[in-house]
Backbone atoms as SQL, in Angstrom:
CREATE TABLE atoms (id INTEGER PRIMARY KEY, chain TEXT, resi INTEGER, resn TEXT, atom TEXT, x REAL, y REAL, z REAL);
INSERT INTO atoms VALUES
  (1, 'A', 1, 'MET', 'N', -8.393, -14.831, -18.714),
  (2, 'A', 1, 'MET', 'CA', -7.255, -13.347, -18.313),
  (3, 'A', 1, 'MET', 'C', -8.758, -12.467, -18.577),
  (4, 'A', 2, 'LYS', 'N', -10.114, -12.752, -19.566),
  (5, 'A', 2, 'LYS', 'CA', -10.702, -12.100, -19.425),
  (6, 'A', 2, 'LYS', 'C', -10.875, -11.326, -18.028),
  (7, 'A', 3, 'LYS', 'N', -11.543, -12.344, -17.270),
  (8, 'A', 3, 'LYS', 'CA', -12.086, -12.067, -16.122),
  (9, 'A', 3, 'LYS', 'C', -11.360, -11.193, -15.169),
  (10, 'A', 4, 'PHE', 'N', -9.431, -11.885, -15.089),
  (11, 'A', 4, 'PHE', 'CA', -9.301, -10.743, -14.914),
  (12, 'A', 4, 'PHE', 'C', -9.002, -9.534, -15.145),
  (13, 'A', 5, 'THR', 'N', -9.151, -9.485, -16.344),
  (14, 'A', 5, 'THR', 'CA', -8.521, -7.722, -17.040),
  (15, 'A', 5, 'THR', 'C', -10.370, -7.219, -16.815),
  (16, 'A', 6, 'ALA', 'N', -11.264, -7.968, -16.692),
  (17, 'A', 6, 'ALA', 'CA', -12.502, -7.256, -16.139),
  (18, 'A', 6, 'ALA', 'C', -12.342, -7.104, -14.728),
  (19, 'A', 7, 'ALA', 'N', -12.021, -7.335, -13.690),
  (20, 'A', 7, 'ALA', 'CA', -11.516, -6.978, -12.311),
  (21, 'A', 7, 'ALA', 'C', -11.081, -6.124, -12.212),
  (22, 'A', 8, 'LEU', 'N', -9.750, -6.223, -12.550),
  (23, 'A', 8, 'LEU', 'CA', -8.160, -4.873, -12.496),
  (24, 'A', 8, 'LEU', 'C', -9.927, -3.678, -13.132),
  (25, 'A', 9, 'ALA', 'N', -9.871, -3.519, -14.389),
  (26, 'A', 9, 'ALA', 'CA', -10.743, -2.674, -14.770),
  (27, 'A', 9, 'ALA', 'C', -12.183, -1.342, -13.336),
  (28, 'A', 10, 'ILE', 'N', -12.404, -2.888, -13.150),
  (29, 'A', 10, 'ILE', 'CA', -13.547, -2.564, -12.072),
  (30, 'A', 10, 'ILE', 'C', -13.055, -1.424, -10.565),
  (31, 'A', 11, 'LEU', 'N', -11.366, -2.129, -10.574),
  (32, 'A', 11, 'LEU', 'CA', -11.204, -2.065, -9.765),
  (33, 'A', 11, 'LEU', 'C', -9.987, -1.010, -8.930),
  (34, 'A', 12, 'VAL', 'N', -9.912, -1.251, -10.607),
  (35, 'A', 12, 'VAL', 'CA', -8.457, 0.313, -10.132),
  (36, 'A', 12, 'VAL', 'C', -9.467, 1.849, -10.109),
  (37, 'A', 13, 'PRO', 'N', -10.187, 2.360, -10.224),
  (38, 'A', 13, 'PRO', 'CA', -11.037, 3.731, -9.179),
  (39, 'A', 13, 'PRO', 'C', -10.730, 3.637, -8.119),
  (40, 'A', 14, 'VAL', 'N', -11.185, 2.235, -7.371),
  (41, 'A', 14, 'VAL', 'CA', -11.478, 1.857, -5.871),
  (42, 'A', 14, 'VAL', 'C', -9.787, 2.757, -5.043),
  (43, 'A', 15, 'LEU', 'N', -8.726, 2.460, -6.462),
  (44, 'A', 15, 'LEU', 'CA', -7.279, 3.273, -5.898),
  (45, 'A', 15, 'LEU', 'C', -7.484, 4.644, -5.383),
  (46, 'A', 16, 'ALA', 'N', -7.776, 4.805, -6.640),
  (47, 'A', 16, 'ALA', 'CA', -8.188, 7.094, -6.833),
  (48, 'A', 16, 'ALA', 'C', -9.156, 7.596, -5.501),
  (49, 'A', 17, 'TRP', 'N', -9.535, 6.587, -5.142),
  (50, 'A', 17, 'TRP', 'CA', -10.265, 6.950, -3.910),
  (51, 'A', 17, 'TRP', 'C', -10.136, 8.203, -2.979),
  (52, 'A', 18, 'ALA', 'N', -9.795, 9.544, -2.786),
  (53, 'A', 18, 'ALA', 'CA', -9.518, 10.109, -1.004),
  (54, 'A', 18, 'ALA', 'C', -10.807, 10.123, -0.156),
  (55, 'A', 19, 'HIS', 'N', -9.541, 10.372, 0.533),
  (56, 'A', 19, 'HIS', 'CA', -10.405, 10.659, 2.529),
  (57, 'A', 19, 'HIS', 'C', -9.761, 11.968, 2.648),
  (58, 'A', 20, 'PRO', 'N', -11.334, 12.394, 3.481),
  (59, 'A', 20, 'PRO', 'CA', -10.437, 14.101, 4.533),
  (60, 'A', 20, 'PRO', 'C', -8.878, 14.426, 4.515),
  (61, 'A', 21, 'GLY', 'N', -8.559, 15.594, 3.982),
  (62, 'A', 21, 'GLY', 'CA', -7.118, 15.849, 4.242),
  (63, 'A', 21, 'GLY', 'C', -6.208, 16.207, 2.823),
  (64, 'A', 22, 'HIS', 'N', -7.183, 15.257, 2.082),
  (65, 'A', 22, 'HIS', 'CA', -6.186, 15.775, 0.960),
  (66, 'A', 22, 'HIS', 'C', -6.328, 17.032, 0.473),
  (67, 'A', 23, 'GLY', 'N', -5.265, 17.874, 0.382),
  (68, 'A', 23, 'GLY', 'CA', -4.914, 19.451, -0.211),
  (69, 'A', 23, 'GLY', 'C', -5.669, 19.855, 0.291),
  (70, 'A', 24, 'GLU', 'N', -6.229, 20.038, 2.301),
  (71, 'A', 24, 'GLU', 'CA', -7.077, 21.110, 2.549),
  (72, 'A', 24, 'GLU', 'C', -5.556, 21.322, 3.254),
  (73, 'A', 25, 'THR', 'N', -4.763, 21.001, 4.653),
  (74, 'A', 25, 'THR', 'CA', -4.341, 21.019, 5.037),
  (75, 'A', 25, 'THR', 'C', -3.040, 20.068, 5.309),
  (76, 'A', 26, 'ASP', 'N', -2.019, 21.067, 4.954),
  (77, 'A', 26, 'ASP', 'CA', -0.777, 19.909, 4.806),
  (78, 'A', 26, 'ASP', 'C', -1.327, 18.284, 4.312),
  (79, 'A', 27, 'GLY', 'N', -2.122, 18.582, 2.735),
  (80, 'A', 27, 'GLY', 'CA', -2.845, 16.868, 2.127),
  (81, 'A', 27, 'GLY', 'C', -2.100, 16.465, 1.619),
  (82, 'A', 28, 'TYR', 'N', -0.070, 16.996, 1.472),
  (83, 'A', 28, 'TYR', 'CA', 0.797, 16.852, 0.322),
  (84, 'A', 28, 'TYR', 'C', 1.794, 16.265, 1.176),
  (85, 'A', 29, 'THR', 'N', 1.982, 16.028, 2.074),
  (86, 'A', 29, 'THR', 'CA', 3.300, 16.198, 2.950),
  (87, 'A', 29, 'THR', 'C', 3.249, 14.639, 3.011),
  (88, 'A', 30, 'ILE', 'N', 4.726, 14.395, 3.287),
  (89, 'A', 30, 'ILE', 'CA', 5.161, 13.139, 3.637),
  (90, 'A', 30, 'ILE', 'C', 4.365, 12.783, 4.839),
  (91, 'A', 31, 'ILE', 'N', 4.414, 13.602, 5.722),
  (92, 'A', 31, 'ILE', 'CA', 4.583, 13.106, 7.330),
  (93, 'A', 31, 'ILE', 'C', 2.404, 13.098, 7.693),
  (94, 'A', 32, 'HIS', 'N', 2.603, 13.308, 5.910),
  (95, 'A', 32, 'HIS', 'CA', 0.536, 12.876, 6.752),
  (96, 'A', 32, 'HIS', 'C', 0.483, 11.492, 5.783),
  (97, 'A', 33, 'TYR', 'N', 1.046, 11.248, 5.188),
  (98, 'A', 33, 'TYR', 'CA', 1.127, 9.642, 4.542),
  (99, 'A', 33, 'TYR', 'C', 1.359, 8.528, 5.805),
  (100, 'A', 34, 'PHE', 'N', 2.344, 8.831, 6.554),
  (101, 'A', 34, 'PHE', 'CA', 2.462, 7.982, 7.982),
  (102, 'A', 34, 'PHE', 'C', 1.232, 8.647, 8.944),
  (103, 'A', 35, 'THR', 'N', 1.397, 8.723, 9.670),
  (104, 'A', 35, 'THR', 'CA', 0.211, 9.493, 10.069),
  (105, 'A', 35, 'THR', 'C', -0.861, 9.455, 9.887),
  (106, 'A', 36, 'GLU', 'N', -1.818, 9.259, 8.831),
  (107, 'A', 36, 'GLU', 'CA', -3.530, 8.910, 8.592),
  (108, 'A', 36, 'GLU', 'C', -3.118, 7.902, 8.507),
  (109, 'A', 37, 'PRO', 'N', -3.950, 7.550, 8.934),
  (110, 'A', 37, 'PRO', 'CA', -4.961, 5.458, 9.284),
  (111, 'A', 37, 'PRO', 'C', -4.632, 5.312, 7.224),
  (112, 'A', 38, 'GLN', 'N', -5.970, 5.357, 7.273),
  (113, 'A', 38, 'GLN', 'CA', -5.456, 4.844, 5.583),
  (114, 'A', 38, 'GLN', 'C', -4.257, 4.473, 4.563),
  (115, 'A', 39, 'HIS', 'N', -3.097, 5.042, 5.259),
  (116, 'A', 39, 'HIS', 'CA', -2.094, 5.165, 4.289),
  (117, 'A', 39, 'HIS', 'C', -1.256, 5.014, 5.539),
  (118, 'A', 40, 'ALA', 'N', -1.367, 4.427, 6.436),
  (119, 'A', 40, 'ALA', 'CA', -0.221, 3.743, 7.863),
  (120, 'A', 40, 'ALA', 'C', -0.524, 2.791, 7.569),
  (121, 'A', 41, 'ILE', 'N', -1.658, 2.123, 7.727),
  (122, 'A', 41, 'ILE', 'CA', -2.111, 0.967, 7.412),
  (123, 'A', 41, 'ILE', 'C', -1.531, -0.364, 6.042),
  (124, 'A', 42, 'ILE', 'N', -2.056, 0.324, 5.406),
  (125, 'A', 42, 'ILE', 'CA', -1.059, 0.496, 3.744),
  (126, 'A', 42, 'ILE', 'C', 0.320, 0.104, 3.980),
  (127, 'A', 43, 'THR', 'N', 1.615, 1.364, 4.617),
  (128, 'A', 43, 'THR', 'CA', 2.421, 1.392, 4.510),
  (129, 'A', 43, 'THR', 'C', 3.263, 0.171, 5.756),
  (130, 'A', 44, 'LEU', 'N', 2.355, 0.107, 6.559),
  (131, 'A', 44, 'LEU', 'CA', 2.487, -0.975, 7.881),
  (132, 'A', 44, 'LEU', 'C', 2.323, -2.735, 6.851),
  (133, 'A', 45, 'GLY', 'N', 1.370, -2.734, 6.172),
  (134, 'A', 45, 'GLY', 'CA', 1.492, -3.915, 5.569),
  (135, 'A', 45, 'GLY', 'C', 2.090, -4.109, 4.297),
  (136, 'A', 46, 'VAL', 'N', 2.645, -2.823, 4.164),
  (137, 'A', 46, 'VAL', 'CA', 4.017, -3.298, 2.438),
  (138, 'A', 46, 'VAL', 'C', 5.269, -3.884, 3.674),
  (139, 'A', 47, 'LEU', 'N', 5.354, -3.110, 4.184),
  (140, 'A', 47, 'LEU', 'CA', 7.077, -3.529, 5.461),
  (141, 'A', 47, 'LEU', 'C', 6.358, -3.929, 5.850),
  (142, 'A', 48, 'ALA', 'N', 5.633, -5.238, 6.330),
  (143, 'A', 48, 'ALA', 'CA', 5.372, -7.022, 6.508),
  (144, 'A', 48, 'ALA', 'C', 5.788, -7.134, 5.753),
  (145, 'A', 49, 'ALA', 'N', 4.985, -6.648, 4.604),
  (146, 'A', 49, 'ALA', 'CA', 5.496, -8.100, 3.634),
  (147, 'A', 49, 'ALA', 'C', 7.428, -8.132, 3.280),
  (148, 'A', 50, 'VAL', 'N', 7.965, -6.610, 2.906),
  (149, 'A', 50, 'VAL', 'CA', 9.386, -6.513, 2.758),
  (150, 'A', 50, 'VAL', 'C', 9.972, -7.571, 3.507),
  (151, 'A', 51, 'SER', 'N', 9.002, -7.868, 4.691),
  (152, 'A', 51, 'SER', 'CA', 10.744, -8.053, 5.716),
  (153, 'A', 51, 'SER', 'C', 10.104, -9.325, 5.691),
  (154, 'A', 52, 'ILE', 'N', 9.504, -9.783, 5.911),
  (155, 'A', 52, 'ILE', 'CA', 8.877, -11.747, 5.603),
  (156, 'A', 52, 'ILE', 'C', 9.523, -12.151, 4.219),
  (157, 'A', 53, 'TYR', 'N', 9.976, -11.333, 3.385),
  (158, 'A', 53, 'TYR', 'CA', 9.743, -11.622, 2.086),
  (159, 'A', 53, 'TYR', 'C', 11.846, -11.709, 2.436),
  (160, 'A', 54, 'ILE', 'N', 11.896, -10.738, 2.709),
  (161, 'A', 54, 'ILE', 'CA', 13.562, -10.675, 3.523),
  (162, 'A', 54, 'ILE', 'C', 14.548, -12.323, 3.868),
  (163, 'A', 55, 'VAL', 'N', 13.899, -12.229, 5.273),
  (164, 'A', 55, 'VAL', 'CA', 13.607, -13.355, 6.199),
  (165, 'A', 55, 'VAL', 'C', 13.621, -14.607, 5.434),
  (166, 'A', 56, 'ARG', 'N', 12.141, -14.133, 4.441),
  (167, 'A', 56, 'ARG', 'CA', 12.524, -16.127, 3.788),
  (168, 'A', 56, 'ARG', 'C', 14.388, -16.266, 3.081),
  (169, 'A', 57, 'GLU', 'N', 14.459, -15.217, 1.903),
  (170, 'A', 57, 'GLU', 'CA', 15.582, -15.002, 1.284),
  (171, 'A', 57, 'GLU', 'C', 16.763, -15.484, 2.368),
  (172, 'A', 58, 'ARG', 'N', 16.802, -14.963, 3.197),
  (173, 'A', 58, 'ARG', 'CA', 18.221, -14.659, 4.367),
  (174, 'A', 58, 'ARG', 'C', 17.842, -16.544, 4.917),
  (175, 'A', 59, 'ARG', 'N', 17.022, -16.592, 4.712),
  (176, 'A', 59, 'ARG', 'CA', 16.777, -18.011, 5.296),
  (177, 'A', 59, 'ARG', 'C', 17.320, -19.421, 4.323),
  (178, 'A', 60, 'LYS', 'N', 16.931, -18.833, 3.033),
  (179, 'A', 60, 'LYS', 'CA', 17.051, -20.181, 2.002),
  (180, 'A', 60, 'LYS', 'C', 18.511, -20.421, 1.498),
  (181, 'A', 61, 'LYS', 'N', 19.299, -18.532, 2.029),
  (182, 'A', 61, 'LYS', 'CA', 20.909, -19.218, 1.722),
  (183, 'A', 61, 'LYS', 'C', 21.587, -19.455, 1.969),
  (184, 'A', 62, 'ARG', 'N', 20.750, -19.765, 4.178),
  (185, 'A', 62, 'ARG', 'CA', 21.280, -20.420, 4.980),
  (186, 'A', 62, 'ARG', 'C', 21.730, -21.703, 4.732),
  (187, 'A', 63, 'SER', 'N', 20.954, -22.523, 4.294),
  (188, 'A', 63, 'SER', 'CA', 20.490, -23.522, 3.948),
  (189, 'A', 63, 'SER', 'C', 21.241, -24.600, 3.217);
């Protein structure tokens, strides 16, 4: 548990990194979060994970 806590403490600042575009021009619009590659990659990953989860759950119910 101590190793996990230490790793988490080290990795949390990584989540706060910003890329050019935040706060400069339309940095805080919803379009920014869907069109910027840094956000789009995460969005696609989350959508894929949720889709896989839903498909698996539906298959379990059918069995």
